N, C-alpha and C positions, 0 to 999 in steps of 0.2 A: 856548797858550803857544808861543813860537817855539823855534828851534834855539839851543842854548847857543853863545855867541860863541867860547868857548875851543876848540870842536871844529873850527873853521875854520883852514885853512892859508893864510897870506897876509893881505893887506889886505882889509877889508870896508867898503864905502862906508856912511857913516852914513845915507844915504837908504834903505838896505835894512834898517834896524832898525825894529822895531815901536815906535810911540809910547807904548804901554802897558807892555809887559814889557821893552823895550829889548834884546830878543834878535833874532836874524835872523828875518825874516818867514817864517811857515809858513802856507800857503794865504792869501796876502795879499789885502786889500781896500783900496780907496782912497776917501777922502771927497771931496766937491766942493772942499774947501779944499786938496786934494792931499796931505794927510797920509795915511800908510799904517799899517795895523795887521794883526796876525794875525786870522784870521776868528774864532777862539775868544775872543781878548782883547776885540775890539770888541763882540762879541755879549754877553759878560758885562758890559761897561761900560754898554751901552745899556739893560740891564735896570733900572738905577738912575739913569741920567743921560740927558739928551737933548741933549747937546752934545759937541763934539769935545774929547777929553782934552788936546789940545795947545793950541788957541787959544780954546776955549770957545764956538765958534760953534754955532748950532743944527744938530743932526745926527739923522738918522733912518735906520733900517735900509734903507728903500726907496731912499735916495739913494746907498748904497754901490755901487761898481762895481769890476770887475777892474783889476788893476795895468796901467800902460802896458806896451806890448810891449817896448820897449827896457829897461825896468826888470826885466821878467820874464826877459829874456835874460841880463842881468847877474847876476840872482839864481841862475839855473840853472847858470851857469858857475863859481860859487864852489866851491872845493875843501873837502871836509869829511871828517873822520875817521869811521870806522865807530862806531856806538853801542856795539859790543862791543870797543872798543879796550882796555878794562881787562882783558878775558879773554884778550887776546893777539892780536886781529885788527889787522893793520897796514895794512889797505886804506885808501887815500885816493881818493875818487872825487868826481865833480861832484855837486852837489846834485840835479840832474835824475835821476841814476842811483842815488841813495842807496837808495830803497825796493826797487829791483830787487836790489841787493846784499844788503841786510839780510834779504830773504826767503830768500836762499840761503846766508847767512853760516854757516860751519862752527862759529863760536864762539857762535852764538845759543843760548839755552836754550829747549828745547822740552819738552813733556810726553811722558811715555812713552805709547806707543800701546796698551798692554795695559789692558783695562778694569779699573778699580779701583786702578791703581797711581798713587800721588800724586807720584812722583819726577819732577823736571825735570832733564834732562841736556843737555849741549851736543850740537848736531846731529852733530858728528864722533864723539861717544862713544855715540850711540844704539844702534848695532848691537851693541856690546859689552855694553851694559846689557840689551838684549833677550835675549841669550843666557843671562843669569843672573838675570833678573827673577823674583821670586817669584810674579808674577801672569801669567806666560806660561802658555799652555795648549797641550795636544796631545791627540790621541785616545788612548783607553784601549788599552794594548798587548795586552790580552786579547781585544779584538775586540768589546766590547759596544756600541761606537759612541758612547759618551759622550766629551765634551771635558772634560779635567781640568786644573785648575791645579796648578802644581808643589807647592803646599802641601797639596793634597788627595789626592795620589797614594797616600800611605801609608794613608789612611783609606778609600780607594775600595773598595766591594764591588759587583762586577758584578751578582750575583744580587739584592741589595737594591735597587740602582738600577733594574734592569729591572722588578722587582716593583712598585716605586713608580711607574714610568712606565706599567705596565699598569693600575694602579689609577687613575691620573689619566685615562688613555684610557677606562677603564670608566665612571668618573664622568661624563666629558664625553658618552659615548655614551648613558648613562641620561638625562642632562639633555636631549639632543637627542630621544630617544625620547619623553620626557614632553612636550616641547614639541610634537612632531608629533601626539601623542595629543590634547592639548588643542585643537590646531588642527583636527584631524579631528572631534572632538566638537562644536566650534563650528560647523563646516560642516554636520554632520548635523543639529544643532538648527535651523540656518537653513533647511535643506532641508525638515525636518519641519514647521516653521511655514509654509513656502511651500505644502507639500502640503495642510495643513489648510485654509489659505485657499482654495486651488484647489478642494478638495473642497466646501467651503461654497458657493463660487461656482457650481460645477457643479450642486449640489443646487438652488440657487435657479433656475438656468436650466432644469433639468428640470421643476421645479414650474410654472414659467411656461409651458413647452411643453405640459405636461399641461392647464393651464387653457385655453390656446389650442386644443388638440385637442378638449377637451370642448365649447368654444363652436362649433367647426367641425362637430362631430357633431350638436349641437342644430340648427344651421342646416341641415345636410343632411336631418335628419329632418323639419324643417319644410318644406323644399323638396319632399321626397318626398311628404309628405302633401298639399301644395298640388297637386303633379302628379297624384296619384290623384284628388283632387277635381275637377281640371280635366278629366281623362279621363272621369270619371263624368258631369260636366255635358255634355261633348261627346257621350257616348253617349245621354244623355237627349235632347239637342237633336236628334240624328240620328233618334231614335225618333219624336219629335214631328214632325219634318219628313216622315217617311214616312207617319205618320198623316194629316197635313194633305194630302199629295199624294193619298192614297187617298180622303180626303173630297172633295177637289176633283173627282176623277174620277167619284165617285158623284154629285155635284151636277150635272154636265154633262147637259142634256136630249138625248134620242135624236132625231136628225134624221129627219122623215117624208118620203117621196117625194111629189113633186107629181103630181096626177092627170093622166093622159094627155090627157083630153078638154078639160082647162082650158087656155085659150089666153091669150095675153097681152092680147088685146083685151077678153075678157069681164070680167075683174076687174082692171082696172089698178090700182086703189087698194089692193086686197087684196094684190096682188103686191108692191107697194112696202112694205107693212107687214110682210109675211112676210120679205122680204129684210133689213129692218132688224133684226128680232128675231133672225134667224139670225146676222147679223153680230155682234150683241151677245153671243149665246151662244158663238159661236166665239172671240171675244176673251176671254170669261170662261174 
């Protein structure tokens, strides 16, 4: 919806009126056919129609664009009365500055800032209302630290309030302690399961190591037995070697000295035979 035409002071060009609501444009948009509308008005219109409300030409939201600059300037220069004129505000300002004024207007109705208070008062009377509002609050004059509403001051009991606060804190503390206890139990259960698994794993590894050690001991005993057997065989071989050497020494013939009177010319054949036999004996 646009601005009520009766709020304006002076002449308003008809080109600055919305083609839907016939009021002065508010957040204006322009169609390709150069007709202008309030943003809210044309959006509501296009929900049920797909044409310009003025000349019925096809129209879509995507084809709308901002107003021409010179038209926006003319629109912003229009003089308008404050929306709170009926409450006594006599301000007349340009349309461009209207929102700035209305945000600070002393005649505007605003809600009371006290929590729970449903009263709306003029901005200029807010301070007086707050001084006597039934929902205003202040700290307890007895020093208990509680914030009290005006309606609750006569019924306030510092001891009861503090006792209730202590009970609330106690309940919260017990809840936290219980939560921590459950968390610690959960962690202990998890660690216990982990330790059981670790213990089982270590037992398996120990059993495997025992088996490996047993096999190593068997292999060592077998090696020691083989070593003893080899040493025994070596001792027997050494004994046999000694016996054979003694036997060979016993089998060697005793060499006899040649006669002095025998000469090389007397028995040449016999000398050659004796030399061959001695050579064979010596080699043996």
